[in-house]
N, C-alpha and C positions, 0 to 999 in steps of 0.2 A: 541713130542709137540715143541722142540727147532727148529726140521728141519721145521715145520710147520710155525713158526714165520718167519724163515730165507726165506722161497718161498714166504711169505705174503709181509715181508719187499722189496724184490726183485721186485715183482709184483707191488708194488706200486713206487718204484723207478722209473722203466723203463715206468710206466703210466705218472709220473709227468714230466719223461724227455721228452716223447713223447709228452706230452702237451705243455711244453716249446717251442718244435719246431714247433709247429702248431699255438700256440695262438698267435695271432696277439698283443696282449697286453704284452705278455712276452717280446716283444720287445722295449718296454717303456722304453726311455732312463733314466727315474727314477729307473729303475731297477738294471742299472748298478753299480757296487761297484768300487769305488776309490782304487782298491788294488794296481796298478802298482805304485803310488806316495807314498804309506806307510800313505796316509792321512786319515786312518779309525779310526772314532770316533763316539762316539753316543750322541745325546743331550737328556737332561732330561726334557726340557721345556714342550714340547707337552705331555709327559706323565703326567706332574703334571697338565696340563690343562685339559686332559681329564678326569683324575680322579675326579678332581675339578666339570665339569659339570655334569658326573654322579652322584656324591654326592650331587647335589641339591636336588636330590631324598631324601637324608637324612634330608637336610634342611625342606624340605615340610613336611617329616615323623615328624620331631621334633616340628614344628608348630601345626601339628594336634594333636600329642601328649599332648601338654601343653595347648591346646585351652581350654579346659575345665576350667582350673584353674580360670582365671580373667572373663569367661564366663558365667558360671553356676550361680554365686550370681547375676548376672545382668538380668537373666532371668527366674530367681525361684520364684515361688509364696511363699510368706513370706519367703523371704530368707535369713534365720537366720543361723549361723555357725552350730548350732546343726541339722539344717534340712537339710542342703547341705551335711554335713559329714555323716550324717545318709545315704542318697542317696549314698555315694560313699562307705560306707562301707558295704552295700547290691548289690552294683553293681556286676554282674555276672563275672567281668573281670576288666583290669587295668582302672583307671578313667584318671587321668592326668599323664600318665606314661611318661617316656622317656626310651625308648628301646635302642632296636637294639639295647647303645651298649645295642642294644635294651636292654640294661639293663633298666628295668622299674623302673623309678623312681617317684613313686607317690607323685604328688606336692598338698598337700592336698590343698582344694579350701579355708580352714580357713587360710591359709598363706597369701592369697593375699585379697586385699583390691581395686577392680577395682573402677574407677568412678561410681557413683549411676547414671545410665541411664535408664530411664523408657522404656520398650520394648513393642512392641504391642501385644504380649503373652507372657504368663507367663507358666513354666513347674512346674508338681507337683513333688513330691518325686519320684514317680515310674518312670515319664518319664524322671528324671534327669538319674536316673539308667541305663536306657536303651540308652540314648546319650552316657554315659560313656562307657558302655559295647560294643556297636555295632563296635566300631573300632577295637578293638581285636578279634571280632567273624570275620570282614571281613578280618583280617591281616592274621589269622589262614587259612581260606579258600582259600585267594588269593596265598600262598605261594606254595603249591603242583604245580598246573598247571603251575606255572611260570616256573618250571624246564623244563616241556615239552616243553612249549612254546620257552624256550631260545634255546632248541636243535633243534626246527623245524625251526626257523624263523630267528634265530641268537641273539646276546645279545643285539644289537644296536636296532633292529627294536621291541623287547620285551620293553627295556626301554621307546621306543617313545609310543607303544600302550598302556602300563601301566601308561603313564603319563597323559592318556585322562581320566581316571576316578579321579585323581588329581583334574583335571581342572574342570570338572564337577559337583565333591563335591563340591569345595569351591562356586561355582556359587549358587549350591542348598542351601548352608548353608547361603550364604551372602543376598540371597533375600528371605529366608524361612520365611512364616508367619502362621507355625504351626508346630507343633512338629513333625510331620510326615515327612516334608522336611528336619528337623534335622537328623532324623533317617536314611532318603535315603544318605544325604550327608555323615553321619559319617560311615555309613556301605562301601560307595565306597572309602572313605577315608582310609578305613582298607584294602580294596584289594589292593590297591595302595601301602600303606606302607609295606604289607606283600611282596609284588612282590618285590619292590626296596631293602628289604632285603636280597632276593637272588640274583637277578640280578647284583646290584651293585658291591657288593663283588666279583663275578664272573667275571665282566668286569674288574674291576683292576687287579685282579691276573693274567688275560690272555694278559694284554698290557704292563705289567711292566717290566723291567729290574730286576734280581736276586737284586742287590745292593740296589734298592729302593723299592723293593716288600713291605717290611714291613711299611715304611713311607707311601707310598700310600695307604696302607690297613687301617691303622689307621685314614684317612681321613674321613672315613664313618662316625664313631662316633665322631668325631669332629664337623664336619657340624651339625649332628644331635644336638649336645649341643649347637651349635650357633642358630639354628632354636629354641629351647626350650628357649633360653636367649632372642631371639627375641621377642617372645610373652611375657615372663613376663615383659621386658621393657615396649613395647608400648601397650599391655594388661591393664597395668595399668593406661594409659592415654587416650586412645581414648575408643568409645562404641565397643561394640562387633560386629557390621556388618562393622564398619571402619576397625577393625581389621581382620575380614575374608576377606574383600576386598584387604587388602595389604598382606594376606597370599597367594591369588590368583596368585599374581605377580612371585612368586616362581617356580610352575609348569610352568608356560608359558616360562619364561628363560629356565626351563629344556629342553623343547620341541624343542625351537629354538637352543639350544646348542647342543643336541643330532642328528640334522640335519647335523651339521657341522663335527661330528666325524665319523670314519671310523669303521667297523666292527672289531672286534677282530682278530689277524693274527691267533690265535689257532683254532677258529671257521671255518674261510675260509679254512685252510689247512685240516681240518677235513673233510671238503665238497669236497674235491680235488680241490681247487679254489687256487693253488699255485701262480699264478701270481698275483691273488689279494690280497693274504696274503703278499706277498713282498712288493706291494704298501701301504698295512696298514702298514707294519713295517717300511717303509721308512717315511712316513708321521708321525708316533710316536717317533721312534728313530731317524730322522733325516736322510738327505740324504747322507751323510758320513758313515751311519752305514754297518758292513758287513751283509746284509741280509741276504745272501746264507747261511752263516753259522749259523745265529740265525734260519732259516727256517729248516737246517738240524737238528738242535737238537730239536724243536717242532715236527718234523717229526719223530726221532728215539724215542721221548716219545709217539706219537701216535702209532708207530710200536708195542709197547709194550702191547697195548691195542687192545680189539676187536673193529671193526668198528662201530657196533651197540649194544652197550651192553644193556641186559635188566633190568627191574627191579630186578630180583633176583640175576643177577649178582654182585650188590652191596653187597649183603650178602654172596654169594659163595666165593668171591675172598677175600683172607686173608685181603691184603692191603686195599681194599676199604672197608672192614668189620671194621677193626681197626681203620680206620681213622674217620668212623662215630659213632663209640662208644667214640672217643676222642672228637671229635665234641660237640656231644650231650651232653657230661659230662660237657665240658666248659660252655654250653650254661645252664646247670641245675645249676652249682656253680654260674655264674654270676647271675642269678635270686635268688638264695637262700644265696645271700650275705648278705642280711641284709638291702640291699639300701632302700627300702621300709620303714623298721622302721625307719631308721635314718631320712630319710626326713621328715617322717610323723612327727616326733619330733622336726623338727627344730625351730620351733616358740618356743616351749617350752624350748628347749635347751638356745636359746637365751635368753629368760627371767630369766632362771637359773643362767646365767652368770650375771645377773643384767643389761641387755641390755634393754634400751627402743626403740631399732630399729623398726621402723613400720615393720608388717607382709610381707608386699607386699616387702619391702626392703631386709628382709631377705631372700626372695626367690630369688632375683635379686643377692644378693651375692654368693648365693650357685651356683647359675647358671654361675657366672663369675669364679668362682675356678673351677667349670668343665672344661669349656671351656680351662683355662689357663693349666690346669693339663693334660689335653687331647692332646693340643698342645704339652707340654714337653714329652709325650710319643710318639709323632709321630718323634721326636728329638732324642729319646732315644732308640727306638726299634732296630735300626740297629747297635747301639754301645752295649747296654747290652744284647740284645736277647730277644727273648719270655719268655724263661722258667725263667731268672733270674727276670723279671718283674711281672711274674704271682707269684712267691713265695713272692717275696716282698709285692704284692699287698694282697695275702691270710693271710700272716703270720701279716703284720699290721692292716688289717680288723679283724681277731681274737682277737687281743689284746685289739683293741677299743672297740668291741662288748662286750667282757667279761667285760670290765671296766664301760662300759654304763649299763650293767645287773647288775652289783655291786651296781652302784650309784642307780639306779631305788629301787633295794632290800632295800638298808639303807632308801631311802625316802619313801618307802611304809611301812616300819616298823617304820616310825614316828620318825626317828632319826634326828639331826641337821646335814643337810649337806650344811647350807647356806655358811660356809668357805672355801668349795670345788666347788662352784657353776661354776668355771671357768673349771672344769675337763670335764664336756660332751661338752662344746664347743669346747675345744683342741681335744677331742676324734672325735666329728663331724668333724671337718676340717681335721685331721690327715686321718679319714676314706674316706672323699670324695676326697682327694687327691689320696690316695692309690688305690681306686677303679677307678679312673680317668686313671690313668697310667698302669695299670693292666687288671682286668677282666672288665672294660668298652670297651676298642676297641680290645683286642688280640683276644678272641672268635671268633669275625668278619673277623680278619684277617686271623685267622689259618684256618678258613672254607673254604676260598679260596686257601689255601695251600695244603690241605693234600689229597685232590682228583685229578685222572688223569681226561682229558677230557671226557672219555667216560661215567664216572659216576658222572661228577663234579655238572651238572644241577639238578639229581635225589636227590644226597646227599645234597646237599646246601637245596634244599628245604626241605627235612625232619629235618634238622638241624634249620631250621627255625621255622617250624612246632612245633617241640621239644621247641621251646625258649616260642613262644608263649603259649603253653600248660603249660608251669611253669610260665608264667605271669599270667594265669589264676588262678591257684592253691594258687600261693603266695598271690594275690589280694585278692582272695574270703576267703583264709583261716587267712588273717593277723587279720581281726576283731575279728573273733573267738578267735585266739589264744591269742590276748590283754585280752578279756572278760575272758577267761578260764584259762589260765595261768598267767597271769599280764605281765606287761613291761618288769621285771627281767627275768623271764624265756623264754619270746619272744627272747631277746637279746641273751640270752645264746644258745638257740637253733640256732640262725644263726651264733653265734661263732663256735660252734660245726660244722657246715654244713663248715666254711672256715679253719678250723683246717683239717677236712678231705680233702678238696679241697689241703692243702698245701702237704699233705702226698702222694696224687695222681700225682700231677705233679712231685713232687720229685723224686719218684718210677718209673711212667710211661711214663713220657714225655723226650723227647729228643729235643734238640735246632734245630730249622728247620732255624735259620739266616744265609744266605747265600748259602744254599742248593739248587741246583737244583729240579726239578719236579722228575727226576729220582733219585736222592739220596734220597729224602722223602719217595718216594714208596719202596727202598731197605730196609730202615728200617722199615716200617710198614710190610712188606711181612715178614722181619726176615731174609733178606740176608745180 
């Protein structure tokens, strides 16, 4: 087996050398490395720029996920809080979630009070549930083919192609005159949302230097929370049709920006386009980078994999299989962190603390905290590391959920809790902070780190599908859990999940900060 790998590597080396000798583009002056004068350095500016551009897909996803929160009360027939809440509770999947990281954060429409605008059509309770659920259905169905498309036409062209449904969806929603057009738009938005959950982390992981891979990897969640916050703020000020038109601007900017970005060096090298890969690397890392050495490192990683891995290779290869298990479990813990339960009770928790803050304002406050703490995570990720932040996140969330469960247990037992009304507010703030620095962004980051290029697209697609499946289960079961178990045992259930997450990460995960792809694969393969 080892001799076969050596022969294959030598064959690839000879092929690429021959290509550089005959390919006119290989003599492009941009490909010359300034080794003689010792002026070798990399620039991170364009890596950040490229990551921010592709993460406009996360902003678009965030606006779509939060859109129902201010909009449903405006277009609902007999739009009382009870009716709208009933629609959400009976939706077959997430309503106003924020994912991605893709952590779904249900932003109950009861917590928002948008301007009262007469709509030219109204939705029944059943229609509201379909508007809420079709996004997640589309996201689940859009994730798997995105992996295959990304391997077939490239990460960049996949992002461009999957941005088109975003644009069409917002046009459909903005000019909708019936529930059917809203259904169509929400389903299309779901397809694009699921697709960008796959392709954006993949693109970022393949363009980033090891030293900033973690920071860039957290941008997806950061920009998603910014998209959610945008809808919270603007949605409380304008009509739903105006909000929809403003959301359309984001995917248009994304499309224009992706036209200016190069394909990832990893994909180009995987397709045997060594000269193009070097040009891409020069664009991303700067003209003074040592592109030959960087290309050789990527080539060495590719030489350890089969040229065209099949779907079953993801399960037969030990390293790929273990990486998939870790990625799916992190997605599971992300969704079963109890973030839905905490956000659902946001307004009640504010009131328990004696606050008279309006409902829409409390949602904006939560959104601001998420953005700030996700930004803090992007600054800490390359200092503290992935594992320590995950452990911190799950430990704090376990404590906060346990205390919230105890609070609701005492309240439901008709005990006087007025003197500790501040306690659930403190727990909520600490919970959101710990979620935003750990289980919010890190599962998406590690999804891009754990797989080699030959299986990365398929593995990422399966991980995203698992995430959305968990979204469906949690959101569908949450109302039943509250009704059957009560608030106290529901919070304790999620606390148990986070305690299990703490044990799993402590025992089964190693730190990937600063490790190359081959080093991560060596650990996954048990070498």
